[in-house]
Phi, psi and omega in degrees: 000152177227166175227137180282128176227149174261107180266154170284113181266327178194165174226164181194164182203162173213134169244129175307153183294329184282137179240122183254114180269157177313322188289320183284323174301325189287351173288325194246340183219153192283087184204180176204159177308309190298322180302306183295312180301319184295323185271321186232350179077018180263134174253331180201167180212158175271143174231127177303139177286160181299124180095350179267118191264169173306301176311324178294321171302309181296320172301320179290327173293320181297310176307316181299312175300316181294320176293322172305321182278338185073037186235174172239165175296340171298340179275352187260133179234001182211125171238130172237118176259118175271121182203149169252000186229060183285149181321309188225167173295321163207161003290168176305144172306320186298327178293326177286323171303309175312310177301306176304330176287350185083013184265138171250000194243164171087191172213156193213139175202166179261156168236129182243101171223032183051234182297335182272359193299324184287325178291323172302317185286317174305316183295316173295317174295325172300329180287318183289331178292305186293345179261001170083018183265350176209154176250329177225124184246124170268117177253128181230134166248113187221131182219140159249069185294332187292349172281357170258012186265143166266116189281005179261342187269103180284350180280343184236316193294344182277349197265331198251161176203176186251151178172177176209147173222153184216158181222146176241125176252141184230142181284128172221154178256111179263132173292157181300326184270009177276145176289152171305142174215168175074194182293113183264329181191158177213150173224123181243139178221160171205153174210094183297354180288346178262013190301330180283356181277339180202111193197164164246137189271054174190167187167162185295328183272334190265302183245344181075016181229164187280324178070176182240163178286132176235141188208129167273080193304326184282329172290322169301312177301315183302319185274335186302307185298315183292316178298327183286318179291332184298307177287334183287315179299315182295318179293315176306306182298315177306326182273348186088015184240175169237169184299326183294342179288332188293136174268324183212141176251124180242089190274164167302142184258078180263308188204128182301333181285320177294313179303310180304316181296318179294322180296324183287318181294325179280345178086015180275135172293141181314325186284358174265355187254126175276131183221129179224005180305323182307322190252341189247339195061199180270113179250035183035244187292349180273343191296316182295311181294331170303307181294320179299310178304314177303316181291336178276317180303315186277001171093356185288318174270124183217166183308137181093346176292149175256123193237141181237120174261154182206144171210160166219138178211190182303139175148316334297153164232147176209155175192169176211143177235134177255129183233139172258117189292000000 
């Protein structure tokens, strides 16, 4: 007997060249480096260049992941892009990535779950693979989130950045006597009753405009830690593991205090928590794969490690995925 699993073949990332520091922000809005670092732990963020679109960031991250995996676009038959900031209302950013990679085969679509998008995409790709609809999936979180910001609103403009991260999942059949690998379990949640706590005040159907980010920061913080730990425990339970079994916790990089609070509530030592919010800020759907790429590149995450991905975003949406690397 065998069991089908979606294993990680490679990861990759891309960050725009322009770096915007807290000191530079303080020249244009009433804030300071000390104020930002104390409240959210952010020192700097990357900002996409004029004419640099979300699909461009996604393609750069995709190519890095393909190189890391030793694969080519011909080896991919599914592309999922998690994004809140697509190039166009339609077509999907994923189809533009497919085009820019020179692919004429397979299928591609976007997922919109804001900051939880990448975790939703991992879970979706895993389901497609296990149901025989794909063999290799290219999953990308990509955002040009700074284009949703009101740069005069110090409560939001200091929080976000741009970037993209990618992961390749591949279908394998493991014999019963082989150790577990790949995506082991996932837990997804949403509750639309909280939408006004974190939203963009625009859209094709409502205003016909793009709009800007609005956030009730204290309310989001109040919900975050509990919702994060809820799905982490559920994914662990479904996988047959406990917190003590985890090698790495890779949370959404929104706020250092939320990351620390979730780690403490789970009973995880800080050295098991991957944190990049200080140098990336909140890159929404890109934050988890960007953090993953950093931890893989520096050698922290290695084959055989048990890794928990987690995110929460507007909607509210939240979710977790447990992966044996």
